[in-house]
C-alpha positions as CSV (number, residue, x, y, z in Angstrom):
1,M,-5.6,9.1,30.8
2,T,-4.2,10.3,27.4
3,T,-1.4,7.7,27.1
4,E,-3.5,4.5,27.1
5,P,-5.2,5.2,23.7
6,G,-1.8,6.0,22.3
7,L,-0.4,2.8,23.5
8,R,-3.3,0.8,22.0
9,E,-2.9,2.6,18.7
10,R,0.8,1.9,18.6
11,K,0.1,-1.8,19.3
12,K,-2.5,-1.9,16.6
13,R,-0.1,-0.4,14.1
14,R,2.6,-2.9,15.1
15,T,0.2,-5.8,14.6
16,R,-0.9,-4.5,11.2
17,A,2.7,-4.1,10.1
18,A,3.6,-7.6,11.3
19,L,0.6,-9.1,9.5
20,T,1.5,-7.2,6.3
21,D,5.1,-8.3,6.5
22,A,4.2,-11.9,7.1
23,A,1.7,-11.8,4.3
24,L,4.2,-10.3,1.8
25,E,6.7,-13.0,2.7
26,L,4.2,-15.8,2.3
27,F,2.9,-14.3,-1.0
28,S,6.5,-14.1,-2.3
29,A,7.2,-17.7,-1.3
30,K,4.0,-19.4,-2.2
31,G,2.1,-17.0,-4.5
32,Y,-0.8,-14.8,-3.6
33,D,-3.5,-17.2,-4.7
34,A,-2.0,-20.2,-2.8
35,T,-1.6,-18.4,0.5
36,R,-4.4,-18.7,3.1
37,V,-5.4,-16.3,5.8
38,E,-4.8,-19.0,8.3
39,E,-1.2,-19.2,7.3
40,I,-0.7,-15.4,7.7
41,S,-2.3,-15.5,11.1
42,A,-0.2,-18.4,12.3
43,A,3.0,-16.6,11.2
44,V,2.1,-13.8,13.6
45,E,0.7,-16.2,16.3
46,I,-2.8,-14.8,16.2
47,S,-6.1,-16.5,15.3
48,P,-7.8,-15.9,11.9
49,R,-10.6,-14.3,13.9
50,T,-8.1,-11.7,15.2
51,F,-6.7,-11.2,11.7
52,F,-10.2,-10.1,10.5
53,R,-10.2,-7.4,13.2
54,Y,-7.3,-5.8,11.2
55,F,-8.0,-6.7,7.6
56,D,-11.0,-7.8,5.6
57,G,-9.0,-10.4,3.7
58,K,-5.9,-11.1,1.7
59,E,-6.4,-8.3,-0.8
60,E,-6.6,-5.7,1.9
61,V,-3.5,-6.9,3.7
62,A,-1.6,-7.1,0.5
63,L,-2.5,-3.5,-0.5
64,G,-2.9,-2.1,3.0
65,Q,0.2,0.1,2.8
66,L,-0.8,1.5,-0.5
67,S,-4.3,2.3,0.8
68,A,-2.7,4.1,3.8
69,M,-0.5,6.1,1.4
70,D,-3.6,7.1,-0.5
71,E,-5.1,8.5,2.6
72,D,-1.9,10.4,3.4
73,A,-2.1,12.0,0.0
74,I,-5.7,12.9,0.3
75,T,-5.1,14.4,3.8
76,A,-2.1,16.3,2.5
77,L,-4.0,17.8,-0.4
78,A,-6.9,18.8,1.7
79,T,-4.6,20.8,4.0
80,R,-2.6,22.6,1.3
81,P,-2.8,26.5,1.3
82,A,-6.0,27.6,-0.4
83,G,-4.3,30.0,-2.8
84,E,-1.8,27.4,-4.1
85,A,-2.2,26.3,-7.7
86,P,-3.6,22.8,-8.1
87,L,-0.5,21.4,-9.8
88,A,1.7,22.6,-7.0
89,A,-0.7,21.3,-4.4
90,L,-0.8,17.9,-6.0
91,R,2.9,17.7,-6.2
92,A,3.3,18.7,-2.6
93,A,0.7,16.2,-1.5
94,H,2.6,13.4,-3.3
95,T,5.8,14.5,-1.7
96,A,4.2,14.5,1.8
97,M,2.9,11.0,1.1
98,L,6.5,9.8,0.3
99,D,7.9,11.5,3.3
100,R,5.4,9.6,5.5
101,L,6.4,6.3,3.8
102,Y,10.1,6.9,4.6
103,A,9.3,7.8,8.2
104,E,7.6,4.5,8.7
105,E,9.8,1.8,10.1
106,G,10.4,-0.8,7.4
107,G,8.2,1.3,5.0
108,P,10.5,1.4,2.0
109,Q,11.1,-2.4,2.1
110,R,7.4,-3.1,2.5
111,F,6.6,-0.8,-0.3
112,S,9.1,-2.4,-2.7
113,A,7.8,-5.9,-1.8
114,T,4.3,-4.8,-2.4
115,H,5.1,-3.6,-5.9
116,R,6.9,-6.8,-6.7
117,L,3.9,-8.7,-5.6
118,I,1.5,-6.6,-7.7
119,D,3.7,-7.2,-10.7
120,S,3.4,-10.9,-10.2
121,S,-0.3,-11.1,-9.6
122,P,-3.0,-10.2,-12.2
123,T,-5.6,-10.3,-9.4
124,L,-3.7,-7.7,-7.3
125,L,-2.8,-5.6,-10.3
126,A,-6.5,-5.3,-11.1
127,A,-7.3,-4.5,-7.4
128,S,-4.5,-1.9,-7.3
129,L,-5.8,-0.2,-10.4
130,R,-9.4,0.0,-8.9
131,R,-8.0,1.4,-5.7
132,A,-6.0,4.0,-7.6
133,A,-9.0,5.1,-9.6
134,A,-11.1,5.5,-6.5
135,T,-8.4,7.6,-4.9
136,E,-8.1,9.8,-8.0
137,D,-11.8,10.5,-7.9
138,R,-11.5,11.7,-4.3
139,L,-8.5,13.9,-5.1
140,A,-10.4,15.4,-8.1
141,L,-13.2,16.4,-5.8
142,I,-10.8,18.2,-3.5
143,I,-9.3,20.0,-6.5
144,A,-12.8,21.0,-7.7
145,E,-13.6,22.5,-4.3
146,R,-10.4,24.4,-4.3
147,Q,-11.1,25.8,-7.8
148,D,-14.8,26.4,-7.1
149,T,-15.8,24.2,-10.0
150,D,-17.7,20.9,-10.6
151,A,-15.6,17.8,-11.0
152,S,-18.4,16.0,-12.9
153,T,-18.3,18.6,-15.7
154,D,-14.9,20.3,-15.5
155,M,-12.5,17.7,-17.0
156,R,-9.5,19.5,-15.7
157,C,-10.1,18.2,-12.1
158,H,-9.7,14.5,-13.1
159,L,-7.2,15.2,-15.9
160,L,-4.7,17.0,-13.7
161,V,-5.0,14.4,-10.9
162,R,-4.4,11.6,-13.4
163,L,-1.5,13.4,-15.0
164,V,0.2,13.9,-11.7
165,F,-0.6,10.6,-10.0
166,T,-0.2,8.3,-13.1
167,S,3.1,9.8,-13.9
168,A,4.2,9.6,-10.2
169,R,3.1,6.0,-10.2
170,L,5.2,5.3,-13.2
171,G,8.1,7.0,-11.5
172,V,7.7,4.9,-8.4
173,E,7.6,1.7,-10.4
174,T,10.7,2.7,-12.3
175,A,12.6,3.6,-9.2
176,C,11.6,0.4,-7.4
177,R,12.8,-1.7,-10.3
178,R,16.2,0.1,-10.2
179,G,16.7,-0.6,-6.5
180,A,15.3,-3.4,-4.3
181,N,14.8,-1.1,-1.3
182,C,13.5,2.0,-3.2
183,D,16.3,4.4,-2.3
184,P,14.5,7.6,-1.1
185,D,16.7,10.1,-3.1
186,Q,16.4,8.0,-6.2
187,L,12.6,7.6,-5.8
188,R,12.0,11.3,-5.2
189,A,14.2,12.3,-8.2
190,T,12.5,9.7,-10.5
191,V,9.0,10.7,-9.5
192,D,9.8,14.4,-9.9
193,T,11.2,13.8,-13.4
194,A,8.1,11.8,-14.3
195,I,5.7,14.5,-13.1
196,R,7.7,17.2,-14.9
197,L,7.7,15.3,-18.1
198,A,3.9,14.7,-17.9
199,T,2.9,18.3,-17.1
200,A,5.5,20.3,-19.0
201,G,4.0,22.7,-21.5
202,L,0.4,22.5,-20.4
203,P,-1.6,25.0,-22.6
204,A,-3.0,28.4,-21.7
205,E,-6.4,26.8,-21.0
206,W,-5.1,25.8,-17.6
207,S,-4.4,29.4,-16.7
208,D,-4.1,29.5,-12.9
209,W,-4.2,25.7,-12.4
210,V,-0.5,25.3,-12.9
């Protein structure tokens, strides 16, 4: 009784991964704007109608892995110990997100291909920035709840999230440009350096936030 839903979920994940990989390959070969959903579907031998059961369109399939990583970070932050300082909690959440990425079969290669695609497409770059901003808003709300404050009036909630995740994003981009497959040790070290540089020497106004 309990194994059937698990099997369905694994099949769904395999299909999503296959569609993502096919889409990234086609985007790389033809360009994002020139690739049609019908071509992505045909590459995985499913109908366009079935494609739309998994993704709303090209943008979602192109950025699907990054969206999943955002959800991993949000979940990880929400489950950090209550007494942990926000900076430490955010860093731990980002580490957990990267750990999930490297536990995913083909995850690092897919991640690297996604970043190369974003670099080559203004359309996807804009979409990626919108996605990142929405995720930062959700993370800031979690920080506000942890600190018993209001994210709409306490700038520290959004500012700390942006410091950590913007610097981490820069670290990720730098690491991916250094190695095609985003070596995990190199990625973690580069991200850690970027976060430390961005948050070093925060003033006393942060008190128990760091």
